N, CA, C and O of each residue as an XYZ file, in Angstrom:
780
protein
N      15.853     26.042      4.576
C      15.068     26.016      3.351
C      14.085     27.174      3.302
O      13.601     27.529      2.227
N      13.783     27.772      4.458
C      12.905     28.922      4.451
C      11.437     28.588      4.622
O      10.606     29.496      4.644
N      11.089     27.314      4.743
C       9.694     26.930      4.935
C       9.455     26.739      6.428
O      10.175     25.986      7.083
N       8.451     27.417      6.963
C       8.146     27.319      8.386
C       6.745     26.759      8.547
O       5.775     27.514      8.479
N       6.610     25.438      8.762
C       5.283     24.844      8.852
C       4.537     25.347     10.081
O       5.127     25.631     11.123
N       3.228     25.446      9.923
C       2.389     25.864     11.035
C       2.155     24.720     11.998
O       2.670     23.618     11.808
N       1.393     24.981     13.013
C       1.126     23.994     14.051
C       0.410     22.757     13.530
O       0.451     21.716     14.185
N      -0.237     22.833     12.389
C      -0.986     21.679     11.883
C      -0.097     20.456     11.675
O      -0.588     19.328     11.696
N       1.195     20.661     11.477
C       2.108     19.546     11.237
C       2.716     18.983     12.520
O       3.399     17.960     12.473
N       2.483     19.629     13.664
C       3.116     19.192     14.913
C       2.810     17.737     15.239
O       3.678     17.031     15.752
N       1.604     17.276     14.956
C       1.207     15.903     15.285
C       2.140     14.895     14.616
O       2.404     13.831     15.176
N       2.637     15.221     13.431
C       3.525     14.296     12.724
C       4.872     14.176     13.421
O       5.529     13.139     13.334
N       5.285     15.230     14.111
C       6.568     15.205     14.812
C       6.469     14.524     16.168
O       7.451     13.967     16.659
N       5.281     14.566     16.778
C       5.161     14.126     18.170
C       4.546     12.739     18.345
O       4.727     12.123     19.395
N       3.832     12.238     17.354
C       3.179     10.936     17.509
C       4.154      9.795     17.218
O       5.169      9.979     16.546
N       3.823      8.626     17.736
C       4.594      7.422     17.435
C       3.836      6.624     16.380
O       2.751      6.114     16.660
N       4.389      6.505     15.170
C       3.672      5.770     14.127
C       3.592      4.282     14.439
O       4.491      3.716     15.062
N       2.505      3.656     13.999
C       2.330      2.220     14.218
C       3.190      1.436     13.240
O       3.210      1.702     12.038
N       3.902      0.459     13.797
C       4.732     -0.428     12.982
C       4.061     -1.796     12.918
O       3.372     -2.198     13.855
N       4.259     -2.495     11.833
C       3.701     -3.830     11.643
C       4.847     -4.831     11.790
O       5.850     -4.749     11.080
N       4.687     -5.768     12.712
C       5.751     -6.740     12.982
C       5.711     -7.883     11.976
O       4.679     -8.167     11.369
N       6.852     -8.526     11.819
C       6.940     -9.677     10.926
C       8.027     -9.474      9.896
O       8.431     -8.343      9.626
N       8.504    -10.569      9.316
C       9.551    -10.440      8.313
C       9.245    -11.243      7.058
O      10.150    -11.646      6.327
N       7.951    -11.470      6.815
C       7.571    -12.205      5.603
C       7.079    -11.248      4.519
O       6.294    -11.634      3.652
N       7.542    -10.004      4.570
C       7.123     -9.007      3.595
C       8.347     -8.340      2.977
O       9.477     -8.526      3.429
N       8.092     -7.568      1.943
C       9.158     -6.843      1.252
C       9.125     -5.389      1.730
O       8.157     -4.683      1.448
N      10.152     -4.921      2.444
C      10.126     -3.560      2.969
C      10.271     -2.518      1.860
O      11.061     -2.675      0.929
N       9.491     -1.463      1.989
C       9.526     -0.350      1.043
C       9.265      0.939      1.813
O       8.822      0.906      2.961
N       9.541      2.066      1.179
C       9.294      3.361      1.805
C       8.911      4.364      0.731
O       9.374      4.287     -0.407
N       8.054      5.309      1.113
C       7.618      6.359      0.187
C       7.708      7.701      0.886
O       7.789      7.787      2.112
N       7.693      8.755      0.067
C       7.617     10.121      0.565
C       6.299     10.720      0.095
O       5.964     10.656     -1.088
N       5.558     11.302      1.031
C       4.353     12.067      0.693
C       4.757     13.536      0.705
O       4.766     14.163      1.764
N       5.093     14.099     -0.466
C       5.554     15.484     -0.511
C       4.373     16.460     -0.474
O       3.365     16.269     -1.154
N       4.527     17.505      0.337
C       3.514     18.558      0.437
C       4.156     19.876      0.016
O       5.262     20.209      0.440
N       3.437     20.618     -0.827
C       3.838     21.979     -1.166
C       2.839     22.941     -0.543
O       1.630     22.794     -0.717
N       3.356     23.932      0.187
C       2.509     25.011      0.698
C       2.454     26.074     -0.390
O       3.454     26.729     -0.686
N       1.266     26.240     -0.985
C       1.097     27.183     -2.085
C       0.169     28.317     -1.655
O      -0.516     28.204     -0.639
N       0.141     29.400     -2.415
C      -0.754     30.502     -2.059
C      -2.224     30.076     -1.973
O      -2.993     30.655     -1.206
N      -2.614     29.070     -2.755
C      -4.016     28.615     -2.733
C      -4.218     27.411     -1.817
O      -5.247     26.740     -1.899
N      -3.250     27.127     -0.944
C      -3.400     26.023     -0.001
C      -2.377     24.922     -0.252
O      -1.605     24.982     -1.208
N      -2.383     23.924      0.611
C      -1.439     22.812      0.504
C      -1.812     21.889     -0.650
O      -2.990     21.681     -0.941
N      -0.794     21.342     -1.298
C      -0.965     20.386     -2.391
C      -0.104     19.158     -2.109
O       1.023     19.277     -1.628
N      -0.648     17.968     -2.413
C       0.126     16.733     -2.367
C       0.708     16.469     -3.751
O       0.050     16.705     -4.765
N       1.937     15.980     -3.787
C       2.571     15.606     -5.049
C       2.477     14.087     -5.187
O       2.876     13.345     -4.290
N       1.950     13.643     -6.307
C       1.788     12.214     -6.585
C       2.362     11.901     -7.959
O       2.628     12.798     -8.760
N       2.547     10.617     -8.214
C       3.067     10.189     -9.511
C       2.124      9.177    -10.145
O       1.344      8.510     -9.464
N       2.216      9.084    -11.447
C       1.617      7.973    -12.175
C       2.773      7.066    -12.562
O       3.671      7.458    -13.307
N       2.732      5.837    -12.037
C       3.829      4.909    -12.294
C       3.814      4.438    -13.747
O       2.754      4.254    -14.346
N       4.994      4.249    -14.290
C       5.116      3.827    -15.684
C       4.462      2.464    -15.898
O       4.413      1.639    -14.985
N       3.966      2.238    -17.102
C       3.251      0.994    -17.432
C       4.158     -0.231    -17.476
O       3.671     -1.357    -17.381
N       5.470     -0.031    -17.619
C       6.380     -1.164    -17.792
C       6.930     -1.714    -16.481
O       7.721     -2.656    -16.504
N       6.533     -1.152    -15.335
C       7.089     -1.597    -14.053
C       6.511     -2.945    -13.645
O       5.386     -3.289    -14.006
N       7.298     -3.702    -12.887
C       6.874     -5.055    -12.512
C       5.822     -5.069    -11.413
O       5.102     -6.058    -11.271
N       5.714     -4.002    -10.635
C       4.675     -3.939     -9.600
C       4.028     -2.562     -9.592
O       4.700     -1.544     -9.758
N       2.715     -2.547     -9.397
C       1.932     -1.312     -9.300
C       2.061     -0.433    -10.545
O       1.983      0.792    -10.452
N       2.259     -1.057    -11.712
C       2.395     -0.286    -12.949
C       1.083      0.427    -13.272
O      -0.005     -0.105    -13.050
N       1.214      1.647    -13.802
C       0.054      2.421    -14.211
C      -0.806      2.935    -13.069
O      -1.920      3.403    -13.307
N      -0.320      2.862    -11.833
C      -1.108      3.310    -10.684
C      -0.598      4.647    -10.166
O       0.561      5.015    -10.357
N      -1.505      5.362     -9.504
C      -1.136      6.594     -8.823
C      -0.457      6.218     -7.511
O      -0.940      5.353     -6.780
N       0.664      6.871     -7.217
C       1.424      6.523     -6.011
C       2.245      7.717     -5.559
O       2.482      8.658     -6.316
N       2.673      7.653     -4.299
C       3.712      8.561     -3.838
C       5.041      8.035     -4.361
O       5.180      6.829     -4.570
N       6.029      8.915     -4.580
C       7.335      8.407     -5.000
C       7.950      7.547     -3.896
O       7.839      7.864     -2.711
N       8.592      6.471     -4.296
C       9.224      5.572     -3.336
C       9.446      4.212     -3.947
O       9.215      4.004     -5.138
N       9.900      3.284     -3.121
C      10.153      1.949     -3.638
C      10.793      1.047     -2.600
O      10.781      1.337     -1.403
N      11.352     -0.051     -3.082
C      11.914     -1.092     -2.218
C      13.142     -0.614     -1.472
O      13.958      0.145     -1.995
N      13.254     -1.082     -0.229
C      14.445     -0.815      0.567
C      15.619     -1.571     -0.050
O      15.520     -2.761     -0.346
N      16.714     -0.871     -0.236
C      17.942     -1.455     -0.752
C      18.848     -1.756      0.444
O      18.904     -0.962      1.383
N      19.563     -2.896      0.425
C      20.455     -3.210      1.548
C      21.457     -2.098      1.851
O      21.918     -1.974      2.985
N      21.797     -1.289      0.848
C      22.761     -0.200      1.060
C      22.130      1.021      1.727
O      22.851      1.909      2.182
N      20.794      1.084      1.794
C      20.134      2.231      2.410
C      20.349      2.217      3.921
O      20.272      1.168      4.560
N      20.615      3.370      4.472
C      20.841      3.503      5.909
C      19.601      3.115      6.703
O      19.699      2.437      7.726
N      18.434      3.546      6.230
C      17.165      3.253      6.890
C      16.034      3.512      5.894
O      16.280      3.820      4.728
N      14.789      3.381      6.368
C      13.638      3.548      5.475
C      13.551      4.970      4.934
O      13.159      5.169      3.784
N      13.909      5.955      5.740
C      13.884      7.339      5.256
C      14.872      7.519      4.109
O      14.569      8.191      3.123
N      16.048      6.922      4.237
C      17.036      6.996      3.155
C      16.471      6.377      1.881
O      16.719      6.871      0.781
N      15.712      5.297      2.033
C      15.070      4.667      0.870
C      14.093      5.632      0.223
O      14.124      5.837     -0.990
N      13.221      6.228      1.040
C      12.207      7.140      0.505
C      12.851      8.304     -0.241
O      12.400      8.674     -1.325
N      13.893      8.877      0.331
C      14.550     10.025     -0.307
C      15.303      9.611     -1.568
O      15.268     10.322     -2.573
N      15.983      8.466     -1.522
C      16.712      7.985     -2.705
C      15.754      7.700     -3.854
O      15.970      8.136     -4.984
N      14.692      6.960     -3.546
C      13.725      6.603     -4.589
C      13.021      7.839     -5.152
O      12.744      7.912     -6.350
N      12.735      8.807     -4.282
C      12.079     10.039     -4.740
C      12.978     10.798     -5.708
O      12.519     11.314     -6.727
N      14.260     10.857     -5.376
C      15.187     11.539     -6.285
C      15.295     10.782     -7.611
O      15.315     11.398     -8.676
N      15.363      9.444     -7.548
C      15.462      8.654     -8.778
C      14.208      8.801     -9.639
O      14.305      8.910    -10.862
N      13.035      8.805     -9.011
C      11.775      8.778     -9.760
C      11.347     10.140    -10.290
O      10.861     10.238    -11.417
N      11.524     11.210     -9.479
C      10.997     12.509     -9.913
C      12.027     13.635     -9.864
O      11.697     14.786    -10.150
N      13.279     13.313     -9.503
C      14.319     14.327     -9.512
C      14.241     15.324     -8.375
O      14.766     16.431     -8.491
N      13.598     14.958     -7.280
C      13.504     15.828     -6.101
C      14.671     15.515     -5.175
O      14.722     14.442     -4.573
N      15.610     16.453     -5.062
C      16.797     16.238     -4.255
C      16.480     16.161     -2.771
O      15.636     16.912     -2.283
N      17.149     15.256     -2.035
C      16.916     15.122     -0.594
C      17.097     16.426      0.175
O      16.418     16.648      1.178
N      18.000     17.289     -0.279
C      18.226     18.567      0.380
C      17.070     19.537      0.253
O      17.034     20.558      0.939
N      16.118     19.223     -0.627
C      14.950     20.077     -0.822
C      13.733     19.579     -0.044
O      12.633     20.106     -0.211
N      13.922     18.569      0.802
C      12.814     17.977      1.558
C      13.005     18.271      3.034
O      14.070     18.004      3.592
N      11.984     18.818      3.665
C      11.989     18.997      5.119
C      11.043     17.957      5.705
O       9.823     18.092      5.609
N      11.610     16.925      6.311
C      10.792     15.824      6.831
C       9.978     16.300      8.030
O      10.514     16.870      8.980
N       8.673     16.054      7.961
C       7.748     16.453      9.024
C       7.445     15.310      9.977
O       7.087     15.545     11.131
N       7.583     14.078      9.510
C       7.289     12.934     10.360
C       6.949     11.720      9.522
O       7.155     11.691      8.308
N       6.423     10.722     10.205
C       6.138      9.433      9.577
C       4.682      9.042      9.845
O       4.142      9.305     10.919
N       4.066      8.417      8.859
C       2.730      7.851      9.026
C       2.859      6.386      9.448
O       3.959      5.833      9.449
N       1.737      5.763      9.804
C       1.729      4.343     10.143
C       2.128      3.513      8.929
O       1.835      3.884      7.792
N       2.788      2.405      9.170
C       3.120      1.492      8.076
C       1.831      0.905      7.486
O       0.843      0.705      8.192
N       1.869      0.638      6.187
C       0.718      0.045      5.505
C       1.186     -1.092      4.605
O       2.315     -1.096      4.115
N       0.301     -2.044      4.402
C       0.557     -3.097      3.433
C       0.163     -2.623      2.050
O      -0.794     -1.865      1.890
N       0.898     -3.069      1.061
C       0.555     -2.816     -0.336
C       0.633     -4.139     -1.076
O       1.161     -5.124     -0.561
N       0.102     -4.147     -2.287
C       0.129     -5.351     -3.103
C       1.539     -5.867     -3.303
O       2.510     -5.152     -3.055
N       1.651     -7.105     -3.752
C       2.930     -7.767     -4.003
C       3.713     -7.973     -2.703
O       4.939     -8.074     -2.715
N       2.984     -8.035     -1.578
C       3.553     -8.322     -0.264
C       4.536     -7.255      0.226
O       5.496     -7.568      0.930
N       4.294     -5.992     -0.149
C       5.123     -4.895      0.329
C       4.590     -4.376      1.658
O       3.379     -4.293      1.865
N       5.498     -4.032      2.547
C       5.177     -3.294      3.766
C       5.834     -1.926      3.616
O       7.059     -1.813      3.560
N       4.998     -0.888      3.552
C       5.461      0.451      3.196
C       5.557      1.346      4.432
O       4.619      1.430      5.225
N       6.692      2.004      4.580
C       6.876      3.016      5.618
C       6.768      4.383      4.944
O       7.634      4.749      4.149
N       5.702      5.149      5.255
C       5.514      6.452      4.606
C       6.053      7.613      5.446
O       5.838      7.673      6.656
N       6.744      8.513      4.793
C       7.232      9.744      5.406
C       6.536     10.932      4.754
O       6.158     10.878      3.584
N       6.373     11.995      5.516
C       5.749     13.218      5.013
C       6.790     14.319      5.045
O       7.495     14.489      6.040
N       6.887     15.074      3.943
C       7.873     16.146      3.889
C       7.371     17.361      3.149
O       6.605     17.244      2.193
N       7.801     18.527      3.589
C       7.525     19.772      2.866
C       8.589     19.958      1.800
O       9.773     19.707      2.025
N       8.139     20.407      0.629
C       9.084     20.670     -0.457
C       8.793     22.067     -1.012
O       7.696     22.594     -0.825
N       9.767     22.663     -1.691
C       9.574     24.029     -2.195
C       8.492     24.107     -3.265
O       8.197     23.135     -3.961
N       7.919     25.288     -3.367
C       7.009     25.612     -4.468
C       7.422     26.966     -5.022
O       7.602     27.914     -4.258
N       7.574     27.072     -6.335
C       7.462     26.000     -7.333
C       8.710     25.117     -7.321
O       9.736     25.464     -6.737
N       8.591     23.969     -7.984
C       9.721     23.046     -8.090
C       9.701     22.418     -9.471
O       8.645     22.024     -9.967
N      10.874     22.326    -10.096
C      10.963     21.706    -11.428
C      11.323     20.237    -11.249
O      12.488     19.889    -11.057
N      10.304     19.378    -11.315
C      10.537     17.938    -11.192
C      11.173     17.419    -12.479
O      10.938     17.951    -13.564
N      11.978     16.374    -12.337
C      12.612     15.724    -13.481
C      12.278     14.231    -13.426
O      13.107     13.425    -13.005
N      11.070     13.863    -13.850
C      10.688     12.451    -13.751
C      11.517     11.562    -14.673
O      11.836     11.930    -15.804
N      11.855     10.383    -14.160
C      12.544      9.372    -14.951
C      11.474      8.582    -15.696
O      10.696      7.874    -15.057
N      11.407      8.675    -17.013
C      10.325      8.016    -17.765
C      10.320      6.495    -17.631
O       9.307      5.856    -17.915
N      11.436      5.909    -17.204
C      11.458      4.456    -17.009
C      10.611      4.058    -15.802
O      10.137      2.925    -15.723
N      10.421      4.987    -14.861
C       9.674      4.680    -13.644
C       8.410      5.505    -13.482
O       7.433      5.040    -12.895
N       8.423      6.730    -14.000
C       7.347      7.677    -13.723
C       6.774      8.227    -15.017
O       7.474      8.885    -15.786
N       5.500      7.954    -15.255
C       4.843      8.470    -16.456
C       4.457      9.930    -16.294
O       4.440     10.679    -17.271
N       4.145     10.346    -15.059
C       3.701     11.722    -14.829
C       3.852     12.081    -13.359
O       3.736     11.224    -12.483
N       4.116     13.369    -13.098
C       4.109     13.938    -11.751
C       3.001     14.983    -11.740
O       2.922     15.815    -12.644
N       2.147     14.944    -10.725
C       1.045     15.914    -10.670
C       0.759     16.284     -9.225
O       1.197     15.603     -8.297
N       0.022     17.364     -9.046
C      -0.315     17.819     -7.702
C      -1.828     17.789     -7.516
O      -2.598     17.967     -8.459
N      -2.224     17.558     -6.267
C      -3.639     17.515     -5.911
C      -3.850     18.465     -4.733
O      -3.187     18.320     -3.706
N      -4.758     19.433     -4.860
C      -5.025     20.310     -3.729
C      -5.624     19.516     -2.569
O      -6.556     18.736     -2.765
N      -5.097     19.713     -1.375
C      -5.652     19.035     -0.201
C      -7.135     19.380     -0.052
O      -7.934     18.528      0.336
N      -7.501     20.620     -0.357
C      -8.901     21.038     -0.227
C      -9.833     20.167     -1.077
O     -10.965     19.893     -0.679
N      -9.351     19.734     -2.248
C     -10.178     18.883     -3.112
C     -10.368     17.504     -2.492
O     -11.435     16.905     -2.624
N      -9.332     16.997     -1.814
C      -9.424     15.678     -1.188
C     -10.310     15.700      0.052
O     -10.876     14.673      0.427
N     -10.433     16.853      0.688
C     -11.252     16.970      1.894
C     -12.746     16.985      1.600
O     -13.555     16.810      2.511
N     -13.123     17.190      0.342
C     -14.548     17.175     -0.012
C     -15.075     15.743      0.080
O     -14.450     14.815     -0.433
N     -16.211     15.567      0.728
C     -16.756     14.219      0.928
C     -16.977     13.477     -0.386
O     -16.800     12.260     -0.443
N     -17.358     14.187     -1.433
C     -17.635     13.503     -2.703
C     -16.365     12.953     -3.358
O     -16.450     12.163     -4.299
N     -15.200     13.359     -2.874
C     -13.945     12.836     -3.436
C     -13.642     11.429     -2.937
O     -12.851     10.710     -3.546
N     -14.269     11.034     -1.827
C     -13.929      9.779     -1.151
C     -15.000      8.723     -1.373
O     -16.192      8.999     -1.242
N     -14.565      7.505     -1.712
C     -15.496      6.371     -1.788
C     -14.840      5.142     -1.173
O     -13.616      5.029     -1.103
N     -15.677      4.248     -0.741
C     -15.231      2.984     -0.172
C     -15.656      1.881     -1.122
O     -16.837      1.756     -1.447
N     -14.707      1.088     -1.563
C     -14.986     -0.013     -2.484
C     -15.764     -1.104     -1.760
O     -15.576     -1.314     -0.562
N     -16.622     -1.787     -2.472
C     -17.407     -2.866     -1.852
C     -16.574     -4.126     -1.619
O     -16.988     -5.021     -0.882
N     -15.400     -4.193     -2.249
C     -14.512     -5.342     -2.050
C     -13.538     -5.057     -0.918
O     -13.406     -3.916     -0.475
N     -12.862     -6.089     -0.456
C     -11.783     -5.935      0.513
C     -10.475     -6.308     -0.153
O     -10.463     -7.031     -1.149
N      -9.379     -5.818      0.390
C      -8.067     -6.171     -0.144
C      -7.738     -7.616      0.209
O      -8.482     -8.271      0.939
N      -6.621     -8.104     -0.313
C      -6.197     -9.474     -0.014
C      -5.983     -9.681      1.475
O      -6.101    -10.803      1.968
N      -5.673     -8.628      2.188
C      -5.477     -8.711      3.639
C      -6.730     -8.282      4.394
O      -6.657     -7.927      5.570
N      -7.870     -8.313      3.728
C      -9.174     -7.978      4.311
C      -9.228     -6.551      4.849
O      -9.937     -6.274      5.816
N      -8.483     -5.652      4.224
C      -8.545     -4.243      4.575
C      -9.502     -3.542      3.624
O      -9.675     -3.979      2.487
N     -10.132     -2.450      4.081
C     -11.001     -1.699      3.170
C     -10.188     -1.093      2.031
O      -9.013     -0.768      2.199
N     -10.817     -0.949      0.890
C     -10.171     -0.331     -0.269
C     -10.799      1.046     -0.457
O     -11.972      1.162     -0.811
N     -10.007      2.087     -0.215
C     -10.468      3.463     -0.343
C     -10.107      4.002     -1.721
O      -9.154      3.553     -2.359
N     -10.891      4.970     -2.157
C     -10.599      5.715     -3.386
C     -10.777      7.200     -3.103
O     -11.760      7.607     -2.483
N      -9.822      8.008     -3.561
C      -9.981      9.449     -3.632
C      -9.937      9.812     -5.111
O      -8.989      9.458     -5.813
N     -10.951     10.509     -5.580
C     -11.015     10.892     -6.988
C     -10.725     12.380     -7.107
O     -11.350     13.200     -6.435
N      -9.770     12.720     -7.967
C      -9.497     14.122     -8.269
C      -9.270     14.234     -9.769
O      -8.324     13.658    -10.306
N     -10.144     14.978    -10.443
C     -10.108     15.094    -11.891
C     -10.055     13.689    -12.497
O     -10.924     12.867    -12.205
N      -9.050     13.396    -13.337
C      -8.995     12.057    -13.945
C      -8.253     11.050    -13.077
O      -8.127      9.886    -13.457
N      -7.763     11.476    -11.922
C      -6.913     10.616    -11.108
C      -7.712      9.818    -10.095
O      -8.523     10.374     -9.355
N      -7.480      8.506    -10.064
C      -8.055      7.617     -9.063
C      -6.933      7.211     -8.112
O      -6.055      6.422     -8.462
N      -6.983      7.762     -6.915
C      -5.994      7.461     -5.882
C      -6.609      6.379     -5.014
O      -7.601      6.628     -4.330
N      -6.038      5.180     -5.029
C      -6.695      4.070     -4.335
C      -5.658      3.156     -3.687
O      -4.451      3.364     -3.813
N      -6.164      2.136     -2.988
C      -5.296      1.129     -2.381
C      -4.447      1.705     -1.257
O      -4.907      2.544     -0.483
N      -3.197      1.241     -1.175
C      -2.299      1.660     -0.103
C      -2.076      3.174     -0.126
O      -1.992      3.807      0.926
N      -1.982      3.749     -1.321
C      -1.786      5.198     -1.413
C      -2.973      5.937     -0.810
O      -2.788      6.925     -0.099
N      -4.186      5.471     -1.084
C      -5.370      6.117     -0.509
C      -5.406      5.962      1.008
O      -5.850      6.874      1.706
N      -4.946      4.825      1.532
C      -4.907      4.658      2.992
C      -3.936      5.654      3.624
O      -4.206      6.204      4.691
N      -2.799      5.881      2.953
C      -1.844      6.867      3.453
C      -2.420      8.279      3.366
O      -2.282      9.068      4.300
N      -3.065      8.593      2.244
C      -3.678      9.916      2.086
C      -4.731     10.145      3.160
O      -4.775     11.215      3.769
N      -5.582      9.147      3.398
C      -6.641      9.279      4.399
C      -6.049      9.543      5.782
O      -6.535     10.409      6.509
N      -5.008      8.805      6.146
C      -4.389      9.001      7.452
C      -3.772     10.399      7.561
O      -3.917     11.063      8.588
N      -3.094     10.839      6.518
C      -2.502     12.174      6.512
C      -3.578     13.246      6.666
O      -3.417     14.185      7.446
N      -4.666     13.107      5.930
C      -5.755     14.083      6.014
C      -6.375     14.103      7.410
O      -6.703     15.168      7.933
N      -6.534     12.922      8.011
C      -7.116     12.843      9.359
C      -6.205     13.491     10.393
O      -6.669     14.252     11.242
N      -4.907     13.192     10.326
C      -3.967     13.688     11.325
C      -3.730     15.188     11.221
O      -3.727     15.892     12.231
N      -3.533     15.674     10.011
C      -3.075     17.049      9.823
C      -4.216     18.014      9.537
O      -4.170     19.172      9.953
N      -5.238     17.544      8.829
C      -6.267     18.466      8.341
C      -7.642     18.236      8.964
O      -8.617     18.862      8.549
N      -7.735     17.341      9.961
C      -9.000     17.119     10.648
C     -10.056     16.434      9.808
O     -11.251     16.587     10.060
N      -9.630     15.687      8.819
C     -10.573     15.019      7.912
C     -11.352     13.928      8.631
O     -10.803     13.170      9.430
N     -12.645     13.868      8.328
C     -13.493     12.767      8.814
C     -14.264     12.222      7.630
O     -15.131     12.898      7.077
N     -13.945     10.994      7.243
C     -14.668     10.360      6.139
C     -16.094     10.104      6.584
O     -16.353      9.910      7.771
N     -17.019     10.104      5.637
C     -18.401      9.807      5.994
C     -18.478      8.395      6.545
O     -17.578      7.586      6.320
N     -19.539      8.100      7.259
C     -19.684      6.777      7.884
C     -19.517      5.681      6.842
O     -20.096      5.729      5.757
N     -18.715      4.703      7.201
C     -18.493      3.582      6.290
C     -19.522      2.499      6.598
O     -19.516      1.881      7.663
N     -20.387      2.299      5.644
C     -21.488      1.359      5.858
C     -21.029     -0.066      5.595
O     -20.245     -0.300      4.675
N     -21.506     -1.026      6.392
C     -21.151     -2.423      6.126
C     -21.762     -2.880      4.798
O     -22.842     -2.436      4.409
N     -21.061     -3.756      4.130
C     -21.533     -4.230      2.816
C     -22.276     -5.533      2.981
O     -22.753     -6.100      1.998
């Protein structure tokens, strides 16, 4: 593909991601696509269509439920990404996997991180994706972009928010973003005060 990632991505190839045991959840997988651009790395995110049965109208990485026909979780992430935003699997260079996270509606999400070409002409499916947009990693690394909600999730996990322009990146997606920023970009969120 011609993309040669720097050493910052090595941790994703060498670490063992944390898995969550149990079978009372709905397995899902997402892809966190990164574009290396002249002005720095950008994350690609979607705004989910309003008509979807789960997580409608929310900012998310492309992905979805594991299908019995999928070879594994990575196959799910790549299939769903192609269906949702038209990003072909052959255009993704997988860098590694993040820790599994819980999401609403009893989903257990396996996140993968991949480099994709820049520029790229996405073809979002309007039935699933209202918009595809990019967020500069540098903007997410600013402390003022990050907030901690005073509430806890249904599983008593903290609820993070990353704000970029009009986009509110929160919930499971924000937990994945935070982990990616910590692992690859040395991000340290400000001290989280008890409520």
